[in-house]
C-alpha positions in Angstrom: 69.8 99.6 104.7 71.4 102.0 102.2 74.8 101.4 100.7 77.7 103.5 99.3 81.2 102.5 98.2 82.9 105.9 98.1 86.5 107.0 98.8 86.8 110.8 98.8 90.1 112.4 97.6 91.6 113.4 101.0 91.8 111.8 104.5 90.0 114.7 106.0 87.1 114.3 103.7 86.8 110.6 104.4 86.7 111.1 108.2 84.2 114.0 107.7 81.9 111.8 105.6 81.5 109.3 108.4 80.4 112.1 110.7 78.2 113.7 108.1 76.4 110.4 107.5 75.8 109.9 111.2 74.5 113.5 111.6 72.1 112.9 108.8 70.8 109.7 110.2 70.5 110.7 113.8 66.8 111.5 113.8 63.7 109.8 115.2 63.3 107.6 112.2 67.0 107.1 111.3 68.2 105.7 108.0 70.8 102.9 108.2 73.9 102.9 106.0 76.8 100.7 105.1 79.8 102.5 103.5 83.2 101.2 102.2 86.3 103.2 101.5 89.9 102.5 100.8 92.6 105.1 101.4 95.3 105.8 98.8 97.8 107.5 101.1 99.2 106.9 104.6 97.9 109.0 107.5 97.5 108.7 111.2 94.1 108.7 112.9 93.9 109.4 116.6 91.0 108.1 118.6 88.7 110.7 120.2 90.6 110.7 123.5 94.1 109.8 122.4 97.2 111.9 123.0 99.2 112.7 119.9 102.5 113.2 121.8 102.1 109.8 123.5 100.9 107.7 120.5 102.7 109.2 117.5 106.3 109.4 116.4 106.0 113.0 115.5 109.5 113.5 113.9 108.9 110.6 111.4 105.5 111.9 110.5 106.8 115.4 109.9 109.7 114.1 107.8 107.5 112.0 105.6 104.6 114.4 105.6 102.2 112.0 107.2 99.0 113.8 108.3 97.8 113.4 111.9 94.0 113.6 112.2 91.5 112.8 114.9 88.2 110.9 114.4 85.0 111.4 116.3 84.9 107.8 117.8 86.9 106.2 120.6 89.4 103.5 120.4 93.2 103.7 119.7 95.4 105.5 117.3 95.9 103.8 113.9 97.9 104.2 110.7 95.6 104.2 107.6 96.8 103.6 104.1 96.8 101.4 101.0 95.8 97.8 101.7 93.3 98.8 104.3 89.6 98.3 103.7 87.4 100.6 105.9 83.7 100.2 106.6 81.2 102.5 108.3 78.0 101.1 109.6 75.2 103.4 110.8 72.5 101.6 112.6 69.3 102.7 114.4 69.6 102.3 118.1 66.4 100.5 118.0 67.7 97.8 115.6 70.0 95.5 117.6 69.3 93.7 120.8 69.9 95.9 123.9 71.1 98.5 121.5 70.8 101.3 124.0 73.9 99.8 125.7 77.2 100.5 124.0 78.7 97.2 125.1 75.8 95.2 123.7 75.9 97.1 120.4 79.6 96.2 120.2 78.9 92.6 121.0 76.0 92.3 118.5 78.0 93.8 115.5 81.2 91.9 116.3 79.3 88.6 116.4 78.0 89.4 112.9 81.4 90.2 111.5 83.0 87.3 113.3 80.6 84.9 111.5 81.2 86.6 108.1 84.9 86.2 108.3 84.7 82.7 109.6 82.8 81.8 106.5 85.1 83.7 104.2 88.3 82.3 105.6 87.0 78.8 106.5 88.9 79.0 109.8 88.4 80.1 113.4 88.1 83.9 113.9 87.9 85.3 117.4 86.7 88.5 118.9 89.5 89.8 121.1 89.8 92.8 123.4 86.7 94.9 123.0 86.2 95.2 119.3 89.1 93.4 117.5 88.9 90.4 115.1 91.8 88.0 115.2 93.2 84.8 113.7 95.4 82.8 116.1 95.6 85.9 118.4 96.8 88.1 115.5 94.7 91.1 114.9 93.4 91.9 111.5 90.5 94.3 112.3 89.9 97.1 114.8 86.7 99.0 115.3 85.2 101.9 117.2 81.8 103.3 118.0 80.2 106.8 118.2 76.6 107.1 119.4 74.1 109.7 118.7 70.6 110.0 120.2 68.8 107.8 117.7 71.7 106.1 115.7 75.2 104.8 116.2 78.2 104.8 113.9 80.3 101.7 114.2 83.3 101.8 111.9 86.5 99.9 111.5 89.3 98.6 109.2 90.3 95.2 107.8 94.0 94.7 106.9 94.1 93.0 103.5 97.4 93.9 101.9 98.8 96.5 104.3 102.5 97.3 104.9 102.4 96.5 108.6 106.1 97.4 109.0 105.2 101.0 108.4 103.2 101.2 111.6 106.2 101.0 113.9 107.8 103.9 111.9 105.0 106.3 112.7 103.3 105.0 115.9 104.5 104.2 119.4 103.5 101.0 121.0 100.3 101.9 122.9 100.5 102.2 126.7 97.0 100.8 127.0 96.8 97.4 125.4 94.3 94.5 125.3 95.4 91.6 127.5 95.8 89.3 124.4 98.5 91.6 122.9 101.0 90.7 125.6 103.2 93.7 124.9 103.9 92.6 121.3 105.2 95.0 118.7 102.9 96.2 116.0 104.6 93.8 113.5 104.2 90.8 115.9 100.6 91.6 116.8 99.0 92.4 113.4 98.3 90.3 110.3 96.7 90.7 106.9 94.0 88.4 105.7 94.3 86.9 102.3 90.9 87.7 100.9 89.6 89.4 97.8 88.3 92.9 98.7 85.2 92.5 96.6 84.4 89.2 98.3 84.5 91.0 101.7 82.3 93.8 100.5 79.8 91.3 99.0 79.6 89.3 102.2 79.1 92.3 104.4 76.4 93.7 102.1 74.6 90.4 102.3 74.9 90.2 106.0 73.5 93.7 106.6 71.0 93.6 103.7 72.6 96.9 102.4 71.6 97.1 98.7 69.6 100.3 98.3 71.9 103.1 96.8 72.5 105.9 99.2 69.9 108.5 98.4 72.0 111.6 99.0 75.7 112.2 99.7 76.0 115.1 102.2 79.0 116.8 100.4 78.2 120.3 101.7 78.3 118.9 105.3 81.6 117.2 104.5 83.0 120.5 103.2 81.9 122.3 106.4 83.3 119.6 108.7 86.6 119.6 106.9 86.9 123.4 107.1 85.8 123.7 110.7 87.1 120.5 112.2 89.2 118.0 110.3 91.7 120.4 108.8 92.0 122.3 112.1 94.9 121.6 114.5 92.6 122.7 117.3 90.7 119.5 116.8 93.3 117.1 115.5 96.0 117.9 118.0 93.8 119.1 120.8 95.4 116.6 123.3 
């Protein structure tokens, strides 16, 4: 598996790079990649099928110039920003057990990450909802998946030192919630994990065997996707 630790300058570029990496790997003999990135500014990211008018506090975002973008994967709407470690894992659909099944792919990867964080934290970590990681029913990681023909992108975030209070300023409480949330507010539902960022990166690299440097960064494809998609209200605010 190849590896890259790269945060591009803008939110649009960072979302576009995930899509560009998947596009480049989605071939009969797909490469596998692990990427890390850490945003330096706050921005909202809608899941593929999320409604911006239902999920986002639009006036607050406009007042504070918080960008509202849409990713290519499913899952809920999130606030990204400093203190959040993001990973992007691209795997061949032939790699994991029952990998042709989206549910089994979720289960396989979440089991791996559950074990990694149990070891790092020396305490119980549970998989909750569909693809959440939690400690004592407090969520610290959310994830989503996008599947191609030969490869899948599984990406997500870990809350390390995130200002959780900001989430309620920019996001509504979601109408669709996992059962374990019990209608809790963002601040009562989420938690940070007290871990060194580099220790998390090292543990995930070891788990996935991701040590070969990424052979090529698809920057031209990133530019195209930003221009045609991620900077376009027709995509970001389409629903």
